[in-house]
C-alpha positions, 0 to 999 in steps of 0.5 A: 137889566141884566144879562141872559146867561147870569145865574145865582148860585150857591156857594160854600161859606158864602149863601149864594153868588152870580156865575156866568154860565157864557165868557164875559169880555171886561168893559161889558154892563152885566146888570142896571138895577133901580134902589131903594133910596133911605135917610139915617133913620131908616139905616138904623133899623136896618142895621138891626136886621139882617138886611144890614150885609146886603144895603150900601152906603148912599150919597156923595156924604154917605148919609143915606143907604139904599137897598137894591131892588136888582141881584146886586145884593147877591154879588159876593165881596172880593178884594181882586173883583172881577167886576166893579159897582157904579152908583148913579145918584141921580136915576137912583140905581147901581151897574155891575161891569166886568173889569177884565174877561171872566170865563164861562162859568166864574163867579163874580165878585165885587170889591165891597169897598166900591173900588174894584181894587181896594184892599182896606179891610171890608166891615166884617173883616176889620176888627 
């Protein structure tokens, strides 16, 4: 499930990103996507490929990883994200929901740390 007014567009220095062509209210579910769950051995292999940047840690103990089958991996990171993601370990889905009003034309962001307002450096900025 993905809302029909979302679109993927090129973003300078970020590759691609998700944008909206309509205003969106806070708390709106904008996407729900199934995931493919993989074990720690598959994760070691994925970490050696470009897919490393598009997988999510998975499970309560984070011993697994997953790849979304939707557009989830296209949402770029921001420490002041306008959306948040939620993992459903039972149904094996990831959902994206708005956390504030979003204007038409605005890019949609998630915080890769998991909490939409977590300021801890993410893996590609930690050094």
